[in-house]
DSSP file (Angstrom, degrees, kcal/mol; ACC not computed):
  #  RESIDUE AA STRUCTURE BP1 BP2  ACC     N-H-->O    O-->H-N    N-H-->O    O-->H-N    TCO  KAPPA ALPHA  PHI   PSI    X-CA   Y-CA   Z-CA
    1    1 A X     >        0   0    0      0, 0.0     4,-2.2     0, 0.0     5,-0.2   0.000 360.0 360.0 360.0 -44.7    4.5  -27.2   41.2
    2    2 A X  H  >  +     0   0    0      1,-0.2     4,-2.3     2,-0.2     5,-0.2   0.868 360.0  52.2 -62.9 -35.8    4.7  -28.3   37.6
    3    3 A X  H  > S+     0   0    0      2,-0.2     4,-2.3     1,-0.2    -1,-0.2   0.892 108.9  49.7 -65.9 -38.9    1.0  -28.6   37.4
    4    4 A X  H  > S+     0   0    0      2,-0.2     4,-2.4     1,-0.2    -2,-0.2   0.924 111.8  48.0 -64.9 -45.5    0.6  -25.0   38.7
    5    5 A X  H  X S+     0   0    0     -4,-2.2     4,-2.8     1,-0.2    -2,-0.2   0.887 110.8  52.0 -63.6 -40.0    3.1  -23.7   36.2
    6    6 A X  H  X S+     0   0    0     -4,-2.3     4,-2.6     2,-0.2     5,-0.2   0.931 110.6  47.6 -62.8 -44.8    1.4  -25.5   33.4
    7    7 A X  H  X S+     0   0    0     -4,-2.3     4,-2.3     1,-0.2    -2,-0.2   0.907 112.9  48.5 -62.8 -41.2   -2.0  -24.0   34.3
    8    8 A X  H  X S+     0   0    0     -4,-2.4     4,-2.6     2,-0.2    -1,-0.2   0.922 112.2  49.3 -66.8 -41.2   -0.5  -20.6   34.6
    9    9 A X  H  X S+     0   0    0     -4,-2.8     4,-2.6     2,-0.2    -2,-0.2   0.918 112.1  46.4 -63.0 -44.4    1.2  -21.0   31.2
   10   10 A X  H  X S+     0   0    0     -4,-2.6     4,-2.3     2,-0.2    -1,-0.2   0.901 112.8  51.7 -64.2 -40.9   -2.0  -22.2   29.5
   11   11 A X  H  X S+     0   0    0     -4,-2.3     4,-2.2    -5,-0.2    -2,-0.2   0.908 111.4  45.9 -61.1 -45.4   -3.9  -19.4   31.1
   12   12 A X  H  X S+     0   0    0     -4,-2.6     4,-2.7     2,-0.2     5,-0.2   0.905 112.7  50.1 -66.0 -41.4   -1.5  -16.7   29.9
   13   13 A X  H  X S+     0   0    0     -4,-2.6     4,-2.2     1,-0.2    -2,-0.2   0.905 112.1  48.4 -63.4 -40.0   -1.4  -18.2   26.4
   14   14 A X  H  X S+     0   0    0     -4,-2.3     4,-2.3     2,-0.2    -2,-0.2   0.894 111.4  49.8 -65.7 -41.7   -5.2  -18.2   26.3
   15   15 A X  H  X S+     0   0    0     -4,-2.2     4,-2.5     2,-0.2    -2,-0.2   0.924 111.1  48.4 -62.4 -47.0   -5.4  -14.6   27.5
   16   16 A X  H  X S+     0   0    0     -4,-2.7     4,-2.1     2,-0.2    -2,-0.2   0.899 111.8  50.3 -62.3 -41.4   -2.9  -13.4   24.9
   17   17 A X  H  X S+     0   0    0     -4,-2.2     4,-2.6    -5,-0.2    -2,-0.2   0.933 111.1  48.4 -59.7 -46.8   -4.8  -15.3   22.1
   18   18 A X  H  X S+     0   0    0     -4,-2.3     4,-2.2     1,-0.2    -2,-0.2   0.897 111.6  49.9 -62.8 -41.7   -8.0  -13.7   23.2
   19   19 A X  H  X S+     0   0    0     -4,-2.5     4,-2.2     2,-0.2    -1,-0.2   0.887 110.5  49.1 -65.2 -39.3   -6.5  -10.3   23.3
   20   20 A X  H  X S+     0   0    0     -4,-2.1     4,-2.3     2,-0.2    -2,-0.2   0.916 112.2  48.5 -66.9 -44.5   -5.0  -10.6   19.9
   21   21 A X  H  X S+     0   0    0     -4,-2.6     4,-2.1     1,-0.2    -2,-0.2   0.887 111.0  51.8 -62.3 -38.5   -8.3  -11.8   18.5
   22   22 A X  H  X S+     0   0    0     -4,-2.2     4,-2.8    -5,-0.2    -2,-0.2   0.907 108.8  49.9 -63.0 -43.6  -10.0   -8.8   20.2
   23   23 A X  H  X S+     0   0    0     -4,-2.2     4,-2.8     2,-0.2     5,-0.2   0.919 111.0  48.6 -65.9 -43.0   -7.6   -6.4   18.7
   24   24 A X  H  X S+     0   0    0     -4,-2.3     4,-2.0     2,-0.2    -1,-0.2   0.892 113.1  47.6 -62.6 -38.7   -8.1   -7.8   15.2
   25   25 A X  H  X S+     0   0    0     -4,-2.1     4,-1.9     2,-0.2    -2,-0.2   0.924 111.9  50.5 -69.5 -42.2  -11.9   -7.7   15.5
   26   26 A X  H  X S+     0   0    0     -4,-2.8     4,-2.9     1,-0.2     5,-0.3   0.926 112.0  46.5 -58.0 -46.3  -11.6   -4.1   16.9
   27   27 A X  H  X S+     0   0    0     -4,-2.8     4,-2.4     1,-0.2    -1,-0.2   0.868 110.2  54.9 -63.0 -35.2   -9.5   -3.0   13.9
   28   28 A X  H  < S+     0   0    0     -4,-2.0    -1,-0.2    -5,-0.2    -2,-0.2   0.845 114.7  39.2 -67.3 -33.4  -11.9   -4.8   11.6
   29   29 A X  H  < S+     0   0    0     -4,-1.9    -2,-0.2    -5,-0.1     3,-0.2   0.868 123.8  37.5 -81.5 -40.2  -14.8   -2.8   13.0
   30   30 A X  H  < S+     0   0    0     -4,-2.9     2,-1.7     1,-0.2    -3,-0.2   0.905 110.8  57.3 -80.6 -43.7  -13.0    0.6   13.4
   31   31 A X  S  < S+     0   0    0     -4,-2.4    28,-0.4    -5,-0.3    -1,-0.2  -0.588  77.8 162.1 -93.8  79.4  -10.8    0.6   10.3
   32   32 A X    >>  -     0   0    0     -2,-1.7     4,-2.6    -3,-0.2     3,-0.7  -0.532  54.1-110.5 -91.7 160.3  -13.6    0.2    7.7
   33   33 A X  H 3> S+     0   0    0      1,-0.2     4,-2.5     2,-0.2    24,-0.3   0.878 118.2  60.3 -59.6 -35.4  -13.3    1.0    4.0
   34   34 A X  H 34 S+     0   0    0      1,-0.2     4,-0.5     2,-0.2    -1,-0.2   0.833 113.6  34.9 -62.3 -31.7  -15.6    4.0    4.5
   35   35 A X  H <> S+     0   0    0     -3,-0.7     4,-0.7     2,-0.1    -2,-0.2   0.807 120.9  47.3 -89.7 -34.6  -13.2    5.5    7.0
   36   36 A X  H  X S+     0   0    0     -4,-2.6     4,-2.1    21,-0.2     5,-0.2   0.848  99.4  65.6 -79.3 -36.1  -10.0    4.4    5.3
   37   37 A X  H  X S+     0   0    0     -4,-2.5     4,-2.5    20,-0.3     5,-0.2   0.911 100.6  48.2 -59.1 -49.4  -10.7    5.4    1.7
   38   38 A X  H  > S+     0   0    0     -4,-0.5     4,-1.9    -5,-0.3    -1,-0.2   0.865 111.0  52.7 -62.3 -32.6  -10.8    9.2    2.3
   39   39 A X  H  X S+     0   0    0     -4,-0.7     4,-1.7     2,-0.2    -1,-0.2   0.923 111.2  45.2 -66.8 -41.6   -7.6    9.1    4.2
   40   40 A X  H  X S+     0   0    0     -4,-2.1     4,-3.0     1,-0.2     5,-0.2   0.906 109.5  57.2 -66.3 -41.7   -5.8    7.2    1.4
   41   41 A X  H  X S+     0   0    0     -4,-2.5     4,-1.4     1,-0.2    -1,-0.2   0.913 109.0  45.8 -55.7 -45.6   -7.3    9.7   -1.2
   42   42 A X  H  X S+     0   0    0     -4,-1.9     4,-0.6     1,-0.2    -1,-0.2   0.855 114.4  47.2 -68.0 -35.8   -5.8   12.7    0.6
   43   43 A X  H >X S+     0   0    0     -4,-1.7     3,-0.9     1,-0.2     4,-0.8   0.883 107.3  55.7 -76.0 -38.2   -2.4   11.0    1.0
   44   44 A X  H >X S+     0   0    0     -4,-3.0     4,-2.6     1,-0.3     3,-0.9   0.877 101.2  59.1 -60.2 -36.9   -2.2    9.8   -2.7
   45   45 A X  H 3< S+     0   0    0     -4,-1.4    -1,-0.3     1,-0.2    -2,-0.2   0.774 101.5  55.5 -64.6 -25.8   -2.7   13.4   -3.8
   46   46 A X  H << S+     0   0    0     -3,-0.9    -1,-0.2    -4,-0.6    -2,-0.2   0.750 119.9  28.2 -75.8 -24.8    0.4   14.4   -1.9
   47   47 A X  H << S+     0   0    0     -3,-0.9    91,-0.5    -4,-0.8     2,-0.5   0.747 110.5  63.8-111.6 -30.3    2.7   11.9   -3.7
   48   48 A X  B  <  -A  137   0A   0     -4,-2.6    89,-0.2    -5,-0.2    -1,-0.1  -0.878  59.4-159.4-109.2 129.5    1.2   11.2   -7.2
   49   49 A X        +     0   0    0     87,-3.6    -1,-0.1    -2,-0.5    88,-0.1   0.780  69.6  70.0 -78.1 -31.0    1.1   14.1   -9.7
   50   50 A X  S    S-     0   0    0     86,-0.4     2,-0.2     1,-0.1    29,-0.2  -0.322  98.3 -82.6 -87.4 171.9   -1.6   12.7  -12.0
   51   51 A X  E     -B   78   0B   0     27,-1.8    27,-3.3    -2,-0.1     2,-0.4  -0.536  48.1-164.7 -73.1 134.5   -5.3   12.3  -11.3
   52   52 A X  E     -B   77   0B   0     -2,-0.2     2,-0.4    25,-0.2    25,-0.2  -0.932  10.7-179.8-123.9 148.9   -6.1    9.1   -9.4
   53   53 A X  E     +B   76   0B   0     23,-2.1    23,-3.1    -2,-0.4     2,-0.3  -0.990   8.1 159.3-146.4 135.9   -9.4    7.4   -8.8
   54   54 A X        -     0   0    0     -2,-0.4    20,-0.2    21,-0.2    21,-0.2  -0.986  34.5-133.3-153.0 160.1  -10.3    4.2   -6.9
   55   55 A X  S    S-     0   0    0     18,-2.2     2,-0.3    -2,-0.3    -1,-0.2   0.983  76.2 -12.0 -79.5 -66.3  -13.4    2.6   -5.4
   56   56 A X        -     0   0    0     17,-0.5    17,-2.2   -19,-0.0     2,-0.4  -0.956  46.3-148.5-142.2 156.2  -12.4    1.4   -2.0
   57   57 A X  E     +C   72   0B   0    -24,-0.3     2,-0.3    -2,-0.3   -20,-0.3  -0.992  26.3 176.3-123.2 134.1   -9.3    0.8    0.3
   58   58 A X  E     -C   71   0B   0     13,-2.4    13,-2.9    -2,-0.4     2,-0.4  -0.955  30.7-116.5-136.2 153.6   -9.5   -1.9    2.8
   59   59 A X  E     -C   70   0B   0    -28,-0.4     2,-0.4    -2,-0.3    11,-0.2  -0.743  29.6-158.7 -87.6 138.1   -7.2   -3.5    5.4
   60   60 A X  E     +C   69   0B   0      9,-3.1     9,-2.7    -2,-0.4    -2,-0.0  -0.954  22.6 165.7-118.9 136.5   -6.3   -7.1    4.7
   61   61 A X  S    S+     0   0    0     -2,-0.4    -1,-0.1     7,-0.2     5,-0.1   0.735  76.2  36.8-113.4 -42.6   -5.1   -9.6    7.4
   62   62 A X  S >  S+     0   0    0      1,-0.2     3,-1.3     2,-0.2     5,-0.1   0.882 111.2  53.3 -90.0 -39.4   -5.4  -13.1    5.9
   63   63 A X  T 3  S+     0   0    0      1,-0.3    -1,-0.2     6,-0.1     5,-0.1   0.696 119.8  36.6 -71.8 -16.5   -4.6  -12.7    2.2
   64   64 A X  T >  S-     0   0    0      3,-0.2     3,-2.1     5,-0.1    -1,-0.3   0.133  99.7-174.1-116.3  19.1   -1.2  -10.9    3.1
   65   65 A X  T <   +     0   0    0     -3,-1.3    -3,-0.1     1,-0.3     3,-0.1  -0.247  63.8  27.2 -54.8 137.6   -0.5  -13.1    6.2
   66   66 A X  T 3  S+     0   0    0     -5,-0.1    -1,-0.3     0, 0.0     2,-0.2  -0.943 124.1  54.2 -91.6  10.5    1.7  -12.8    8.2
   67   67 A X  S <  S-     0   0    0     -3,-2.1     2,-0.3    -5,-0.1    -3,-0.2  -0.660  83.8-114.8-101.2 159.8    1.8   -9.1    7.4
   68   68 A X  E     - D   0  99B   0     31,-1.0    31,-3.7    -2,-0.2     2,-0.3  -0.704  41.3-168.4 -87.3 144.6   -1.1   -6.5    7.4
   69   69 A X  E     -CD  60  98B   0     -9,-2.7    -9,-3.1    -2,-0.3     2,-0.4  -0.887  23.7-131.7-135.4 166.7   -2.0   -5.2    4.0
   70   70 A X  E     -CD  59  97B   0     27,-2.4    27,-2.5    -2,-0.3     2,-0.5  -0.952  20.1-160.1-114.9 136.9   -3.9   -2.5    2.1
   71   71 A X  E     -CD  58  96B   0    -13,-2.9   -13,-2.4    -2,-0.4     2,-0.5  -0.980   2.9-165.8-120.8 127.6   -6.1   -3.5   -0.8
   72   72 A X  E     -CD  57  95B   0     23,-3.0    23,-2.1    -2,-0.5     2,-0.4  -0.957  10.0-149.4-114.9 128.4   -7.2   -0.9   -3.3
   73   73 A X  E    S- D   0  94B   0    -17,-2.2   -18,-2.2    -2,-0.5   -17,-0.5  -0.818  70.3  -5.4-100.2 134.3  -10.1   -1.8   -5.8
   74   74 A X  E    S-     0   0B   0     19,-2.5     2,-0.4    -2,-0.4    19,-0.2   0.921  75.9-170.0  52.1  62.5  -10.3   -0.4   -9.3
   75   75 A X  E     - D   0  92B   0     17,-2.6    17,-3.0    -3,-0.3     2,-0.4  -0.686   3.0-172.4 -82.4 128.8   -7.3    2.0   -9.2
   76   76 A X  E     -BD  53  91B   0    -23,-3.1   -23,-2.1    -2,-0.4     2,-0.6  -0.991  11.9-160.9-126.3 128.9   -7.2    4.3  -12.2
   77   77 A X  E     -BD  52  90B   0     13,-2.9    12,-2.3    -2,-0.4    13,-1.5  -0.948  10.9-166.9-106.2 118.9   -4.3    6.7  -13.0
   78   78 A X  E     +BD  51  88B   0    -27,-3.3   -27,-1.8    -2,-0.6     2,-0.3  -0.927  18.7 160.3-111.8 119.0   -5.3    9.4  -15.4
   79   79 A X        -     0   0    0      8,-2.2     7,-0.1    -2,-0.6   -29,-0.1  -0.712  24.7-155.2-138.4  84.7   -2.5   11.5  -17.0
   80   80 A X        +     0   0    0     -2,-0.3     2,-0.3     1,-0.0     7,-0.1  -0.331  17.5 175.3 -65.8 141.3   -3.7   13.3  -20.2
   81   81 A X    >   -     0   0    0      5,-0.1     3,-1.9     3,-0.1     5,-0.1  -0.990  37.6 -98.9-146.3 138.7   -0.9   14.1  -22.7
   82   82 A X  T 3  S+     0   0    0     -2,-0.3     3,-0.1     1,-0.3    45,-0.0  -0.299 106.7   8.8 -62.0 138.2   -1.2   15.6  -26.1
   83   83 A X  T 3  S+     0   0    0      1,-0.3    -1,-0.3    44,-0.0     2,-0.2   0.349  93.0 134.5  72.4  -2.2   -1.0   12.9  -29.0
   84   84 A X    <   -     0   0    0     -3,-1.9    -1,-0.3     1,-0.1    -3,-0.1  -0.517  62.1-130.0 -73.9 146.0   -1.2   10.1  -26.5
   85   85 A X  S    S+     0   0    0     -2,-0.2     2,-0.3     1,-0.1    -1,-0.1   0.712  88.7  17.9 -71.8 -17.2   -3.7    7.4  -27.6
   86   86 A X        -     0   0    0     37,-0.1    -1,-0.1    -7,-0.1    -5,-0.1  -0.994  59.5-143.0-150.9 145.1   -5.5    7.4  -24.2
   87   87 A X  S    S+     0   0    0     -2,-0.3    -8,-2.2    -7,-0.1     2,-0.7   0.601  82.1  93.4 -82.2 -10.3   -5.6    9.7  -21.2
   88   88 A X  E     -D   78   0B   0    -10,-0.2   -10,-0.3     1,-0.2    35,-0.2  -0.744  53.1-174.8 -83.9 115.3   -5.7    6.6  -18.9
   89   89 A X  E     -     0   0B   0    -12,-2.3    34,-3.2    -2,-0.7     2,-0.3   0.948  67.6 -13.4 -71.6 -51.3   -2.1    5.8  -17.8
   90   90 A X  E     -DE  77 122B   0    -13,-1.5   -13,-2.9    32,-0.3     2,-0.4  -0.998  50.1-160.3-153.7 149.8   -3.1    2.6  -16.0
   91   91 A X  E     -DE  76 121B   0     30,-2.4    30,-2.4    -2,-0.3     2,-0.5  -0.981  11.9-174.0-133.5 125.0   -6.1    0.7  -14.6
   92   92 A X  E     -DE  75 120B   0    -17,-3.0   -17,-2.6    -2,-0.4    28,-0.2  -0.972  13.4-160.7-122.8 120.1   -5.6   -1.9  -11.9
   93   93 A X  E    S+     0   0B   0     26,-2.1   -19,-2.5    25,-0.7     2,-0.3   0.892  80.8   5.5 -65.1 -40.1   -8.6   -4.0  -10.8
   94   94 A X  E     +DE  73 118B   0     24,-1.6    24,-2.7   -21,-0.2     2,-0.4  -0.966  64.2 176.7-152.6 126.4   -7.0   -5.1   -7.6
   95   95 A X  E     -DE  72 117B   0    -23,-2.1   -23,-3.0    -2,-0.3     2,-0.4  -0.994   6.0-171.0-135.6 130.6   -3.8   -4.1   -5.8
   96   96 A X  E     -DE  71 116B   0     20,-2.9    20,-3.3    -2,-0.4     2,-0.5  -0.973   4.8-163.9-121.1 134.1   -2.6   -5.3   -2.4
   97   97 A X  E     -DE  70 115B   0    -27,-2.5   -27,-2.4    -2,-0.4     2,-0.5  -0.982  13.6-145.5-116.6 120.8    0.4   -3.9   -0.6
   98   98 A X  E     -DE  69 114B   0     16,-3.0    15,-3.2    -2,-0.5    16,-1.1  -0.782  19.5-159.3 -89.3 124.9    1.7   -6.0    2.3
   99   99 A X  E     -DE  68 112B   0    -31,-3.7   -31,-1.0    -2,-0.5     2,-1.0  -0.793  21.8-124.7-110.3 145.9    3.1   -3.8    5.1
  100  100 A X     >  -     0   0    0     11,-2.4     4,-1.7    -2,-0.3    11,-0.4  -0.784  24.5-169.9 -86.3 103.6    5.5   -4.6    8.0
  101  101 A X  H  > S+     0   0    0     -2,-1.0     4,-2.6     1,-0.2     5,-0.2   0.826  81.1  59.4 -65.1 -35.0    3.4   -3.6   11.0
  102  102 A X  H  > S+     0   0    0      1,-0.2     4,-2.8     2,-0.2     5,-0.5   0.923 107.1  46.6 -61.3 -44.8    6.4   -3.9   13.4
  103  103 A X  H  > S+     0   0    0      1,-0.2     4,-1.8     2,-0.2     6,-1.4   0.890 112.8  50.4 -62.6 -39.8    8.3   -1.3   11.5
  104  104 A X  H  X S+     0   0    0     -4,-1.7     4,-0.6     4,-0.2    -2,-0.2   0.927 117.1  38.7 -65.3 -45.9    5.3    1.0   11.4
  105  105 A X  H  < S+     0   0    0     -4,-2.6    -2,-0.2     2,-0.1    -1,-0.2   0.910 128.5  27.8 -73.8 -43.1    4.5    0.7   15.1
  106  106 A X  H  < S+     0   0    0     -4,-2.8    -3,-0.2    -5,-0.2    -2,-0.2   0.771 133.1  26.7 -97.6 -25.5    8.1    0.8   16.5
  107  107 A X  H  < S-     0   0    0     -4,-1.8    -3,-0.2    -5,-0.5    -2,-0.1   0.403  93.7-126.6-116.0   0.4   10.2    2.7   14.0
  108  108 A X     <  +     0   0    0     -4,-0.6     2,-0.3    -5,-0.4    -4,-0.2   0.823  67.4 126.7  56.1  35.4    7.5    4.9   12.4
  109  109 A X        -     0   0    0     -6,-1.4     2,-0.8    -9,-0.1    -1,-0.2  -0.932  59.6-133.9-122.7 147.2    8.4    3.8    8.9
  110  110 A X  E     - f   0 155B   0     44,-2.4    46,-1.2    -2,-0.3     2,-0.6  -0.872  26.8-175.2-103.2 105.4    6.1    2.3    6.3
  111  111 A X  E     - f   0 156B   0     -2,-0.8   -11,-2.4   -11,-0.4     2,-0.6  -0.902  13.3-153.8-107.1 113.6    7.9   -0.7    4.8
  112  112 A X  E     -Ef  99 157B   0     44,-1.6    46,-2.0    -2,-0.6    47,-0.4  -0.755  13.4-179.3 -85.0 119.2    6.1   -2.4    1.9
  113  113 A X  E     +     0   0B   0    -15,-3.2     2,-0.3    -2,-0.6   -14,-0.2   0.762  64.7   1.6 -93.1 -26.6    7.2   -6.0    1.8
  114  114 A X  E     -E   98   0B   0    -16,-1.1   -16,-3.0    44,-0.1     2,-0.4  -0.986  55.4-150.7-158.2 154.1    5.3   -7.1   -1.2
  115  115 A X  E     -E   97   0B   0     -2,-0.3    46,-1.6   -18,-0.2     2,-0.5  -0.993  11.1-165.8-128.4 123.7    2.9   -5.8   -3.9
  116  116 A X  E     -Eg  96 161B   0    -20,-3.3   -20,-2.9    -2,-0.4     2,-0.4  -0.942   8.2-173.8-111.6 125.9    0.3   -8.0   -5.5
  117  117 A X  E     -Eg  95 162B   0     -2,-0.5    46,-0.8    44,-0.5     2,-0.4  -0.948   3.3-171.0-121.0 135.4   -1.3   -6.7   -8.7
  118  118 A X  E     -E   94   0B   0    -24,-2.7   -24,-1.6    -2,-0.4   -25,-0.7  -0.994  63.0  -1.2-131.0 134.0   -4.2   -8.3  -10.6
  119  119 A X  E    S-     0   0B   0     -2,-0.4   -26,-2.1    44,-0.2     2,-0.4   0.991  74.4-173.8  56.3  80.7   -5.6   -7.4  -14.0
  120  120 A X  E     -E   92   0B   0    -28,-0.2     2,-0.4    -3,-0.1   -28,-0.2  -0.866  16.0-173.9-107.0 134.2   -3.5   -4.4  -15.1
  121  121 A X  E     -E   91   0B   0    -30,-2.4   -30,-2.4    -2,-0.4     2,-0.4  -0.981  13.9-178.7-124.8 118.9   -4.1   -2.3  -18.2
  122  122 A X  E     -E   90   0B   0     -2,-0.4     2,-0.5   -32,-0.2   -32,-0.3  -0.934  21.4-166.3-123.7 141.7   -1.4    0.2  -18.9
  123  123 A X        -     0   0    0    -34,-3.2     2,-0.3    -2,-0.4   -37,-0.1  -0.780  18.5-177.8-124.9  84.4   -1.1    2.8  -21.7
  124  124 A X        -     0   0    0     -2,-0.5     2,-0.4     8,-0.0    -2,-0.0  -0.657   5.4-175.8 -86.9 138.2    2.5    4.1  -21.6
  125  125 A X        -     0   0    0     -2,-0.3     8,-1.8   -41,-0.1     2,-0.4  -0.997  17.7-174.9-140.6 136.6    3.4    6.8  -24.1
  126  126 A X  B     -H  132   0C   0     -2,-0.4     6,-0.2     6,-0.2     2,-0.1  -0.997  19.3-146.9-127.2 125.5    6.6    8.6  -25.1
  127  127 A X    >   -     0   0    0      4,-2.6     3,-2.4    -2,-0.4   -44,-0.0  -0.390  36.4 -93.5 -84.6 170.0    6.4   11.5  -27.6
  128  128 A X  T 3  S+     0   0    0      1,-0.3    -1,-0.1     2,-0.1    -2,-0.0   0.705 124.8  57.0 -59.8 -20.0    9.1   12.3  -30.0
  129  129 A X  T 3  S-     0   0    0      2,-0.1    -1,-0.3     0, 0.0     3,-0.1   0.513 120.7-105.7 -83.0  -7.1   10.6   14.8  -27.6
  130  130 A X  S <  S+     0   0    0     -3,-2.4     2,-0.2     1,-0.3    -2,-0.1   0.502  71.6 143.5  94.4   5.5   11.0   12.2  -25.0
  131  131 A X        -     0   0    0      2,-0.0    -4,-2.6     1,-0.0    -1,-0.3  -0.592  32.5-158.9 -76.3 139.2    8.1   13.4  -22.7
  132  132 A X  B     -H  126   0C   0     -2,-0.2     3,-0.4    -6,-0.2    -6,-0.2  -0.813  26.8-141.0-119.5 156.8    6.3   10.5  -21.1
  133  133 A X  S    S+     0   0    0     -8,-1.8    -7,-0.1    -2,-0.3   -44,-0.1   0.422  96.9  67.8 -91.4  -0.5    2.9   10.1  -19.5
  134  134 A X        +     0   0    0     -9,-0.4     2,-1.3     1,-0.1     3,-0.2   0.142  63.3 105.3-106.9  19.6    4.2    7.9  -16.7
  135  135 A X        +     0   0    0     -3,-0.4    -1,-0.1     1,-0.2    -3,-0.0  -0.677  38.4 140.4 -96.5  80.9    6.3   10.6  -14.9
  136  136 A X        +     0   0    0     -2,-1.3   -87,-3.6   -87,-0.1     2,-0.5   0.403  45.0  75.7-106.3  -1.2    3.7   10.8  -12.1
  137  137 A X  B    S-A   48   0A   0    -89,-0.2     2,-0.3    -3,-0.2   -89,-0.1  -0.958  82.4-123.2-115.7 127.8    6.0   11.1   -9.1
  138  138 A X        -     0   0    0    -91,-0.5     2,-0.4    -2,-0.5    13,-0.2  -0.497  25.8-160.2 -72.3 131.1    7.8   14.5   -8.5
  139  139 A X        -     0   0    0     -2,-0.3     2,-0.6    11,-0.1    11,-0.1  -0.943  18.0-126.4-115.5 132.0   11.5   14.2   -8.3
  140  140 A X        +     0   0    0     -2,-0.4     3,-0.2     9,-0.2     9,-0.1  -0.691  31.2 172.5 -79.0 114.7   13.7   16.9   -6.7
  141  141 A X        +     0   0    0     -2,-0.6    -1,-0.1     1,-0.1    -2,-0.0   0.134  53.3  94.1-109.1  18.2   16.3   18.0   -9.3
  142  142 A X        +     0   0    0      2,-0.0    -1,-0.1     0, 0.0     2,-0.1   0.739  67.7  83.8 -82.3 -25.5   17.8   20.9   -7.4
  143  143 A X  S    S-     0   0    0     -3,-0.2     0, 0.0     2,-0.1     0, 0.0  -0.390  80.2-128.5 -77.1 158.1   20.6   18.9   -5.8
  144  144 A X  S    S+     0   0    0     -2,-0.1     2,-0.2     2,-0.0    -1,-0.1   0.807  86.2  90.5 -75.5 -32.1   23.9   18.2   -7.6
  145  145 A X        -     0   0    0      1,-0.1    -2,-0.1     2,-0.0     0, 0.0  -0.503  62.3-161.3 -68.9 132.5   23.7   14.5   -7.0
  146  146 A X        +     0   0    0     -2,-0.2    -1,-0.1     2,-0.1     2,-0.1   0.348  47.0 125.4 -97.6   5.5   21.9   12.9   -9.9
  147  147 A X        -     0   0    0      1,-0.1     2,-0.3     0, 0.0    -2,-0.0  -0.423  67.7-111.3 -67.0 137.9   21.1    9.6   -8.0
  148  148 A X        +     0   0    0     -2,-0.1     2,-0.3    -9,-0.0    -1,-0.1  -0.521  40.6 176.5 -74.0 134.2   17.4    8.8   -8.1
  149  149 A X        -     0   0    0     -2,-0.3    -9,-0.2    -9,-0.1     2,-0.1  -0.994  33.6-111.4-135.0 141.7   15.6    9.0   -4.7
  150  150 A X        -     0   0    0     -2,-0.3   -11,-0.1     1,-0.1     5,-0.0  -0.427  28.6-122.5 -66.9 147.8   12.0    8.6   -3.9
  151  151 A X  S    S+     0   0    0    -13,-0.2     2,-0.4  -104,-0.1    -1,-0.1   0.558  99.4  53.6 -72.0  -4.2   10.3   11.8   -2.9
  152  152 A X        -     0   0    0      3,-0.1     3,-0.5     1,-0.1    -2,-0.1  -0.997  64.5-164.8-132.4 129.7    9.3   10.3    0.4
  153  153 A X  S    S+     0   0    0     -2,-0.4    -1,-0.1     1,-0.2    -2,-0.1   0.363  79.4  73.5 -95.7   2.5   11.8    8.6    2.7
  154  154 A X  S    S+     0   0    0    -45,-0.1   -44,-2.4     1,-0.0     2,-0.5   0.534  85.4  72.9 -94.3  -5.0    9.4    6.8    5.0
  155  155 A X  E     -f  110   0B   0     -3,-0.5     2,-0.4   -46,-0.1   -44,-0.2  -0.934  57.3-178.2-114.0 128.8    8.5    4.1    2.3
  156  156 A X  E     -f  111   0B   0    -46,-1.2   -44,-1.6    -2,-0.5     2,-0.6  -0.991  17.5-145.9-124.1 128.0   10.9    1.4    1.4
  157  157 A X  E     +f  112   0B   0     -2,-0.4   -44,-0.2     1,-0.2     3,-0.1  -0.839  18.3 176.7 -94.2 123.9   10.1   -1.2   -1.2
  158  158 A X        -     0   0    0    -46,-2.0     2,-0.3    -2,-0.6    -1,-0.2   0.878  63.8 -21.3 -94.6 -47.0   11.6   -4.6   -0.4
  159  159 A X        -     0   0    0    -47,-0.4     2,-0.4   -46,-0.1    -1,-0.4  -0.983  54.1-138.5-159.4 158.6   10.3   -6.7   -3.3
  160  160 A X        -     0   0    0     -2,-0.3     2,-0.5   -46,-0.2   -44,-0.1  -0.972  12.4-166.5-123.5 138.8    7.5   -6.7   -5.9
  161  161 A X  E     -g  116   0B   0    -46,-1.6     2,-0.6    -2,-0.4   -44,-0.5  -0.993   9.3-150.6-127.2 127.4    5.5   -9.7   -6.9
  162  162 A X  E     -g  117   0B   0     -2,-0.5     2,-0.4   -46,-0.2   -46,-0.1  -0.865  17.3-176.4 -98.4 119.0    3.3   -9.7  -10.0
  163  163 A X              0   0    0    -46,-0.8   -44,-0.2    -2,-0.6    -2,-0.0  -0.926 360.0 360.0-115.8 138.6    0.3  -12.0   -9.8
  164  164 A X              0   0    0     -2,-0.4    -1,-0.1   -46,-0.1   -46,-0.1   0.416 360.0 360.0-106.2 360.0   -2.2  -12.6  -12.6
C-alpha cells in the first residue's frame, strides 16, 4: 500500500512539474516583447502625462524570482519646460518591476513588490514660481480631502529597491 501511494505521489508531483514548465514555456513563446511592448505603450499614455519612449518590454521570470516581473529597456521621460536645462526628465537604461502574480490572477490587482533600476540619469527642475518638470502623474484636486492618492487604485507599491 505504501509503495502504491509513493508511486502515485511521485507521478502527481512529476505531472505538476511538467505542467508548470509547459505553462512557463508557453508564456515565454506567446508573451514576446513584440506583442507586449505595444500594450504597455498604450497603458503608459493613460497614466503618465509626459512623453515616454522605450525600446522593449519583456516578461522576466528568473531575475525577479519568485515573482513574475516586467523589464523595460531604455526608458526616457520627456517633459519640456521653459528655462529647464534639458527636456529629458529621466533616462533609465534598465528597469524591472516585480509583480505579485497571485494578486493579479485571484484579486485582479496589480501589486508591485519591488522595483529595480539600473543606470538612471535625471534632470529635475523647479522654476522660481514653483513649477516642476517632474509632475508627470495627474492628481485629482476636486475633492476636499488633500491627502495624496495615486490616480489608479489597482497598483500598490510595497517597497522600492535601488540597484546600481
